[in-house]
C-alpha positions as CSV (number, residue, x, y, z in Angstrom):
1,M,-8.9,2.2,-13.4
2,G,-6.2,4.7,-13.9
3,L,-8.0,6.4,-16.9
4,A,-11.2,6.6,-15.0
5,A,-9.4,8.1,-11.9
6,A,-7.6,10.7,-14.0
7,Y,-10.8,11.6,-15.8
8,R,-12.7,12.2,-12.7
9,A,-9.9,14.1,-11.1
10,A,-9.5,16.4,-13.9
11,K,-13.3,16.9,-14.1
12,N,-13.4,17.7,-10.4
13,G,-10.8,20.5,-11.1
14,H,-7.4,19.0,-10.2
15,E,-4.4,19.4,-12.3
16,V,-3.7,15.9,-13.6
17,D,-0.7,14.0,-15.1
18,L,-1.3,10.4,-16.0
19,V,1.6,8.2,-16.6
20,E,1.3,5.0,-18.5
21,A,4.0,2.4,-19.0
22,A,2.7,1.1,-22.4
23,P,2.9,3.0,-25.4
24,E,-0.9,3.0,-25.8
25,P,-3.4,3.7,-23.1
26,G,-6.1,1.4,-21.8
27,G,-4.3,-1.4,-20.0
28,M,-6.1,-4.5,-20.3
29,A,-8.8,-2.7,-22.2
30,G,-6.3,-1.9,-24.9
31,H,-6.5,-2.8,-28.6
32,F,-4.0,-4.2,-31.0
33,D,-4.1,-4.5,-34.9
34,F,-5.4,-8.0,-35.6
35,D,-5.1,-8.5,-39.4
36,G,-6.5,-5.1,-40.3
37,V,-9.1,-5.1,-37.4
38,S,-8.8,-3.2,-34.2
39,L,-9.4,-5.7,-31.4
40,E,-9.2,-5.9,-27.6
41,R,-6.1,-7.9,-26.2
42,F,-8.3,-9.4,-23.7
43,Y,-11.9,-9.8,-24.4
44,H,-14.5,-7.6,-22.7
45,F,-18.3,-7.8,-22.4
46,V,-21.0,-5.7,-20.7
47,C,-23.7,-6.9,-18.2
48,K,-27.0,-5.5,-17.4
49,T,-25.8,-4.5,-13.8
50,D,-22.7,-2.5,-15.1
51,Y,-24.4,0.8,-13.9
52,P,-21.1,2.7,-13.6
53,T,-20.2,1.9,-17.1
54,F,-23.6,3.1,-18.5
55,A,-23.2,6.4,-16.4
56,L,-19.6,7.1,-17.6
57,M,-20.5,6.5,-21.2
58,D,-23.4,8.9,-20.9
59,Q,-21.1,11.5,-19.4
60,L,-18.6,11.0,-22.3
61,G,-21.4,11.5,-24.8
62,I,-21.0,7.7,-26.1
63,G,-24.0,6.2,-24.5
64,N,-25.3,5.4,-28.0
65,K,-22.3,3.1,-28.7
66,L,-23.5,0.6,-26.2
67,H,-25.4,-2.3,-27.9
68,W,-27.0,-5.5,-26.5
69,R,-27.3,-8.8,-28.2
70,P,-28.9,-12.3,-27.1
71,T,-26.0,-14.6,-26.4
72,S,-25.8,-18.3,-25.2
73,M,-23.4,-20.4,-23.2
74,G,-22.2,-23.9,-24.0
75,F,-20.5,-26.6,-21.9
76,F,-18.1,-29.1,-23.5
77,S,-17.8,-32.3,-21.5
78,R,-17.3,-36.0,-22.2
79,N,-16.2,-35.0,-25.8
80,R,-19.5,-33.4,-26.4
81,L,-20.8,-29.9,-26.6
82,Y,-24.2,-29.1,-24.7
83,N,-26.3,-26.0,-24.4
84,W,-25.8,-24.6,-21.1
85,G,-27.0,-21.6,-18.9
86,D,-30.8,-21.9,-18.6
87,P,-33.3,-24.3,-16.9
88,I,-34.0,-26.4,-20.2
89,A,-30.3,-26.9,-20.7
90,L,-29.9,-28.1,-17.1
91,L,-32.9,-30.5,-17.5
92,R,-31.4,-32.0,-20.7
93,F,-27.9,-32.4,-19.4
94,P,-27.2,-36.2,-19.3
95,G,-24.3,-36.1,-16.7
96,L,-26.4,-35.5,-13.7
97,G,-29.1,-37.2,-11.9
98,P,-32.6,-35.6,-11.2
99,I,-31.6,-34.8,-7.5
100,D,-28.3,-33.2,-8.7
101,K,-30.1,-31.0,-11.2
102,L,-32.6,-30.0,-8.6
103,R,-29.9,-29.0,-6.2
104,Y,-27.8,-27.3,-8.8
105,G,-31.0,-25.3,-10.1
106,A,-31.7,-24.1,-6.5
107,F,-28.1,-23.1,-6.2
108,A,-28.0,-21.0,-9.2
109,F,-31.4,-19.3,-8.5
110,T,-30.3,-18.4,-5.0
111,C,-27.0,-17.1,-6.3
112,V,-28.7,-14.8,-8.8
113,R,-31.3,-13.6,-6.5
114,R,-29.2,-12.8,-3.3
115,N,-27.8,-9.1,-2.9
116,S,-25.4,-10.0,-0.2
117,W,-24.1,-13.2,1.3
118,P,-21.7,-12.5,4.3
119,A,-21.9,-16.0,5.6
120,I,-19.9,-17.5,2.8
121,E,-16.9,-14.9,3.0
122,H,-14.8,-17.3,5.0
123,E,-15.7,-20.4,2.9
124,S,-14.1,-21.8,0.0
125,A,-15.8,-22.1,-3.3
126,K,-15.2,-26.0,-3.3
127,T,-17.0,-26.6,0.1
128,W,-19.8,-24.2,-0.7
129,I,-20.6,-25.6,-4.1
130,T,-20.3,-29.1,-2.6
131,R,-22.4,-28.4,0.3
132,W,-25.2,-26.9,-2.1
133,C,-24.9,-29.3,-5.0
134,G,-23.2,-32.2,-3.9
135,S,-19.7,-33.9,-4.9
136,T,-20.9,-35.1,-8.3
137,V,-21.8,-31.6,-9.4
138,Y,-18.6,-30.2,-8.1
139,R,-16.6,-32.9,-9.7
140,Q,-18.2,-32.9,-13.1
141,L,-19.0,-29.2,-13.7
142,W,-16.5,-27.0,-11.5
143,Q,-13.5,-29.0,-10.6
144,P,-11.7,-29.1,-14.2
145,L,-12.5,-25.3,-14.4
146,F,-11.0,-24.6,-11.1
147,D,-7.9,-27.0,-11.7
148,H,-7.2,-25.4,-15.2
149,K,-7.7,-21.8,-13.9
150,F,-6.2,-21.7,-10.4
151,Y,-3.9,-24.7,-10.3
152,E,-2.5,-25.0,-6.9
153,Y,-4.9,-22.6,-5.5
154,A,-8.0,-24.4,-6.8
155,D,-9.2,-25.8,-3.5
156,N,-9.0,-22.5,-1.8
157,I,-10.7,-19.9,-3.9
158,S,-13.2,-17.6,-2.1
159,A,-16.9,-18.7,-2.4
160,A,-17.9,-14.9,-2.2
161,W,-15.9,-14.1,-5.2
162,I,-17.3,-16.9,-7.3
163,W,-20.7,-16.2,-6.3
164,T,-20.7,-12.5,-7.4
165,R,-19.4,-13.8,-10.8
166,I,-22.4,-16.1,-11.0
167,R,-24.7,-13.3,-9.9
168,R,-23.4,-10.7,-12.5
169,I,-23.8,-13.1,-15.5
170,G,-27.1,-14.5,-14.0
171,R,-28.7,-10.9,-13.9
172,S,-27.7,-10.0,-17.5
173,R,-30.7,-11.8,-19.0
174,K,-33.6,-10.8,-21.3
175,S,-35.6,-13.5,-19.7
176,M,-35.0,-16.7,-17.6
177,F,-34.3,-18.6,-20.8
178,Q,-32.3,-15.9,-22.8
179,E,-28.8,-14.3,-21.8
180,E,-28.2,-10.9,-23.1
181,L,-24.8,-9.4,-23.0
182,G,-23.6,-5.9,-24.3
183,Y,-20.5,-4.6,-26.3
184,I,-19.2,-1.2,-27.1
185,E,-19.3,-0.3,-30.8
186,G,-15.7,-0.3,-32.0
187,G,-14.7,-2.2,-28.9
188,T,-13.2,-0.9,-25.7
189,L,-11.0,1.3,-27.5
190,T,-14.0,3.7,-28.1
191,L,-14.1,4.2,-24.3
192,V,-10.5,4.5,-24.0
193,N,-10.2,7.1,-26.5
194,A,-13.2,9.2,-25.1
195,L,-11.7,9.0,-21.7
196,V,-8.2,10.3,-23.0
197,D,-10.0,13.1,-25.0
198,A,-12.0,14.0,-21.8
199,I,-8.8,14.1,-19.7
200,R,-7.1,16.5,-22.1
201,A,-10.2,18.5,-22.5
202,H,-10.3,19.3,-18.8
203,G,-6.5,20.3,-18.9
204,G,-5.1,17.0,-18.0
205,R,-1.9,15.6,-19.5
206,V,-1.4,11.9,-20.7
207,H,2.2,10.6,-20.8
208,L,2.6,7.2,-22.7
209,A,5.5,5.0,-22.6
210,H,6.5,6.5,-19.2
211,P,6.9,3.5,-16.8
212,A,6.7,4.6,-13.3
213,Q,9.8,3.7,-11.3
214,E,9.3,5.3,-8.0
215,V,6.8,7.2,-5.9
216,T,8.8,9.8,-4.2
217,T,8.1,11.2,-0.7
218,E,9.4,13.4,2.0
219,L,9.4,13.6,5.7
220,T,7.0,16.3,7.1
221,S,7.9,18.6,10.2
222,A,5.6,16.0,12.3
223,G,7.9,13.1,11.2
224,D,5.3,11.5,8.9
225,R,5.7,11.1,5.2
226,K,3.9,12.7,2.4
227,V,4.0,12.0,-1.4
228,T,5.9,14.4,-3.7
229,G,5.5,12.9,-7.1
230,V,6.6,10.1,-9.3
231,R,9.8,9.3,-11.0
232,T,9.3,7.6,-14.4
233,G,11.3,6.4,-17.4
234,S,10.3,7.7,-20.9
235,P,10.8,7.1,-24.6
236,D,13.8,9.3,-24.7
237,K,15.6,7.0,-22.1
238,R,15.6,10.0,-19.7
239,I,14.3,9.9,-16.1
240,H,11.3,12.2,-15.5
241,H,9.9,13.4,-12.3
242,F,6.2,14.5,-12.1
243,P,5.7,16.6,-8.9
244,A,2.5,16.0,-7.2
245,D,0.8,16.4,-3.8
246,A,-1.5,13.5,-4.5
247,V,-0.7,10.0,-6.3
248,I,-3.2,7.5,-7.3
249,S,-1.4,4.2,-8.2
250,T,-3.2,1.5,-10.0
251,T,0.0,-0.6,-10.6
252,P,-0.4,-4.6,-9.6
253,T,0.1,-5.0,-6.0
254,P,3.1,-7.4,-6.4
255,L,5.0,-4.4,-7.7
256,V,4.0,-1.9,-5.0
257,S,6.9,-2.6,-2.6
258,A,9.5,-1.8,-5.2
259,L,7.5,1.2,-6.5
260,V,7.1,2.8,-3.0
261,P,10.1,2.1,-1.1
262,D,9.2,4.3,1.6
263,L,6.2,2.3,2.7
264,P,6.4,0.8,6.2
265,A,7.6,-2.8,6.1
266,D,4.3,-4.2,7.4
267,W,2.3,-2.6,4.6
268,K,4.8,-4.0,2.1
269,Q,4.2,-7.4,3.5
270,R,0.5,-7.0,3.0
271,Y,0.8,-6.1,-0.6
272,E,3.5,-9.0,-1.2
273,A,1.0,-11.6,0.5
274,I,-1.5,-10.9,-2.3
275,H,-1.0,-13.7,-4.9
276,N,-1.8,-13.2,-8.7
277,I,-2.0,-15.5,-11.7
278,G,-1.1,-14.6,-15.2
279,V,-3.2,-14.8,-18.3
280,I,-2.5,-15.6,-21.8
281,C,-5.0,-15.1,-24.5
282,V,-4.6,-17.0,-27.7
283,V,-6.7,-15.3,-30.4
284,F,-7.6,-16.8,-33.6
285,K,-9.3,-15.3,-36.8
286,L,-11.1,-18.1,-38.6
287,K,-13.0,-18.6,-41.7
288,R,-15.9,-20.3,-40.0
289,S,-17.7,-20.5,-36.6
290,V,-16.7,-22.9,-34.0
291,T,-19.9,-23.1,-32.1
292,P,-23.3,-20.8,-31.8
293,H,-22.3,-19.8,-28.4
294,F,-20.6,-16.7,-27.0
295,W,-18.6,-18.9,-24.5
296,V,-18.1,-22.4,-23.9
297,N,-17.0,-23.8,-20.6
298,I,-14.7,-26.8,-21.0
299,S,-14.7,-29.5,-18.4
300,E,-12.2,-32.0,-19.6
301,Q,-9.4,-33.1,-17.5
302,D,-7.0,-33.5,-20.5
303,L,-7.8,-30.1,-22.1
304,E,-5.9,-27.5,-19.9
305,I,-8.0,-24.5,-20.6
306,P,-11.1,-23.6,-18.8
307,G,-13.1,-22.4,-21.9
308,M,-13.3,-20.4,-25.1
309,I,-14.9,-17.2,-26.1
310,E,-16.4,-16.8,-29.6
311,F,-16.4,-13.0,-29.6
312,T,-18.1,-12.5,-32.8
313,N,-21.2,-14.1,-31.5
314,L,-21.4,-11.0,-29.4
315,R,-19.8,-8.3,-31.5
316,H,-19.6,-8.7,-35.4
317,I,-16.1,-7.9,-36.7
318,G,-16.2,-8.0,-40.5
319,G,-17.4,-11.3,-41.7
320,D,-14.9,-13.6,-40.0
321,T,-14.9,-15.4,-36.7
322,V,-12.7,-14.4,-33.8
323,V,-12.1,-16.7,-31.0
324,Y,-10.2,-16.2,-27.7
325,V,-8.8,-19.2,-25.9
326,P,-7.8,-18.0,-22.3
327,Y,-5.1,-19.6,-20.3
328,Y,-4.9,-18.7,-16.7
329,M,-2.0,-19.9,-14.5
330,P,0.8,-18.8,-12.1
331,A,3.4,-17.1,-14.1
332,T,5.7,-19.6,-12.4
333,N,4.1,-22.4,-14.4
334,A,6.2,-23.9,-17.1
335,K,3.5,-23.4,-19.6
336,F,3.4,-19.5,-19.1
337,S,6.9,-19.5,-20.7
338,W,5.9,-21.7,-23.8
339,K,6.5,-20.2,-27.3
340,D,3.7,-18.7,-28.9
341,E,3.6,-21.6,-31.6
342,Q,3.3,-24.3,-28.8
343,L,0.3,-22.3,-27.4
344,L,-1.4,-21.8,-30.8
345,D,-1.1,-25.5,-31.5
346,E,-2.5,-26.7,-28.2
347,A,-5.3,-24.1,-28.3
348,F,-6.3,-25.0,-31.9
349,A,-6.4,-28.7,-31.1
350,A,-8.8,-27.9,-28.2
351,L,-11.1,-26.0,-30.7
352,Q,-10.9,-28.9,-33.1
353,R,-12.0,-31.2,-30.2
354,V,-15.0,-28.9,-29.8
355,N,-15.7,-28.8,-33.5
356,S,-14.0,-31.6,-35.5
357,S,-14.8,-30.0,-38.9
358,L,-12.2,-27.2,-38.3
359,T,-9.1,-27.5,-40.2
360,R,-5.8,-25.6,-40.3
361,T,-7.0,-23.9,-43.5
362,D,-9.7,-22.2,-41.5
363,I,-7.1,-20.1,-39.7
364,L,-6.6,-16.6,-41.1
365,A,-4.6,-14.9,-38.4
366,T,-3.4,-15.5,-34.9
367,K,-2.2,-13.5,-31.8
368,V,-0.8,-14.4,-28.4
369,A,-1.2,-11.8,-25.6
370,R,0.2,-12.2,-22.2
371,L,-0.1,-10.5,-18.9
372,R,2.1,-11.5,-15.9
373,Y,-0.4,-10.2,-13.2
374,G,-3.8,-10.9,-14.7
375,Q,-5.9,-12.1,-12.0
376,P,-5.6,-11.8,-8.1
377,I,-6.1,-15.0,-6.1
378,C,-8.8,-14.4,-3.9
379,E,-9.0,-16.9,-1.0
380,P,-11.6,-17.2,1.8
381,G,-11.6,-14.2,4.0
382,F,-9.9,-12.1,1.3
383,A,-11.6,-8.9,2.3
384,A,-9.6,-8.7,5.5
385,K,-6.3,-9.3,3.5
386,I,-6.7,-6.1,1.3
387,P,-4.7,-3.1,2.6
388,P,-6.8,0.3,2.7
389,V,-6.7,2.2,-0.3
390,Q,-5.3,5.2,1.6
391,T,-1.8,4.4,2.5
392,P,0.3,5.7,5.5
393,I,1.9,8.2,3.1
394,A,-0.2,11.3,3.0
395,G,-1.6,11.8,-0.6
396,L,-0.9,8.3,-1.8
397,Q,-3.7,6.0,-2.7
398,I,-3.0,2.4,-4.1
399,A,-5.4,0.0,-5.6
400,D,-5.4,-2.6,-8.3
401,T,-8.0,-5.2,-9.4
402,C,-7.9,-7.2,-6.3
403,Y,-9.8,-4.1,-4.6
404,Y,-12.9,-4.9,-6.7
405,Y,-13.3,-7.9,-4.4
406,P,-15.8,-9.6,-4.1
407,E,-16.6,-8.4,-7.6
408,D,-14.5,-9.7,-10.4
409,R,-12.3,-7.6,-12.8
410,G,-14.4,-5.5,-15.2
411,I,-14.8,-2.1,-16.7
412,A,-17.7,-1.1,-14.3
413,E,-15.7,-2.0,-11.2
414,S,-12.7,0.0,-12.5
415,V,-14.8,3.1,-13.1
416,R,-16.4,2.8,-9.7
417,L,-13.2,2.5,-7.8
418,G,-11.3,4.9,-9.9
419,S,-13.9,7.5,-9.4
420,E,-14.2,7.0,-5.7
421,M,-10.4,7.5,-5.4
422,A,-10.6,10.8,-7.3
423,D,-13.4,12.0,-5.3
424,S,-11.6,11.4,-2.2
425,L,-8.9,14.0,-3.2
426,T,-11.6,16.6,-3.3
427,A,-13.0,15.7,0.0
428,V,-9.6,15.8,1.6
429,S,-8.9,19.2,0.1
430,Q,-12.1,20.5,1.2
431,H,-11.4,19.5,4.8
432,R,-8.1,21.1,5.0
433,T,-8.1,23.9,7.5
434,N,-4.6,25.3,6.7
435,P,-4.6,26.8,3.2
436,S,-0.8,26.7,3.1
437,Q,-0.8,22.9,3.1
438,S,-2.0,22.7,-0.6
439,S,-3.9,24.6,-3.1
440,P,-7.5,24.0,-3.1
441,N,-7.2,21.6,-6.2
442,P,-4.1,19.8,-5.7
443,K,-1.8,18.5,-8.4
444,T,-2.8,14.9,-8.9
445,L,-1.0,12.1,-10.7
446,A,-2.9,9.0,-11.4
447,D,-0.5,6.2,-12.3
448,L,-2.0,3.7,-14.7
449,G,-0.3,0.3,-15.1
450,G,3.1,1.1,-13.6
């Protein structure tokens, strides 16, 4: 989101400094060297309705780097892998009776077709799915997924949030019987590099390994506060201050209170009330394929992972297989502090359950990537819980991935929101009546990742 905001602000004529805590740009879209292959730390894919992504890539001259491929979904339950994600697979699934299948089919069809669903904003996903599909469907198809992704929050997840996830995937299809997803040639790094190049081409500056420490402010003559810049660390261990009369912060909301000490107490409480869970992606490079599917949902109570992503069934990376096994859990969970070796052992054992022919000799390389604030917990009524993007401090906007609600995390939402935040800077400067308050194109600092 920070890259998108910085690009749009620079393109709109603002003077931009982008500060990033990590030594490389991109945040969750960043890459790492995986046994000689450049690969996303956290897997990404593109859906047919990700229009902001398409528009941005066209603007950057990389629209031809987006490719589409038929994909499929599997469902692992009762120690067996089933095809999933289309009407035929539902009819053939042995774990449900005819009425349950009919109800589930009607539920999925309605989710994909509806453009809005305000009636479910204050309902939990558990009661919503049970109301539409019955308790058997929820217990067999959804409960293990929720339990192993949301843990103590599993029974109180927003129905509206789950619905938009179903809708996005359900609309990314070539036909009713064929899912189709997109990928960016070269991975998300292609987009990240194009954004960094475009920011610099428009006069912006990108400062890596500069973790934001504090958003600085001052009192105005009217007794209000306005932003003055951002204080950061740096590779040379010195403290830097980037002066600015507008700041866009995309740091996770749990860190906002410490980052902006001059926020009113009631605003700090609102940010602190938003819960997050961490994410760990265990990545394997293998000699052989695990399944023919891009993703497999795992619905087994004794397997504490919600699924697996066989990424090379979407984007070919050499001739080997790349599989992500994602773990979602509160960072306070004991497993979040497990050693990499423990996670690798458990994850590979899960892959062997799905495909018993796998052996340790099939492993070519491994990687474990962790993010403490990987996913906001969106409970019923979450929309009312999110503070406004514009804070009480003049010139300071704050948003992280929870502001995508009811949409889930994704590149398209980060582009949309980042662009809107940058455009609001131009709107504010155009409405100023006192030229002495600021230059027509104020200096802007977009804070990416804290």
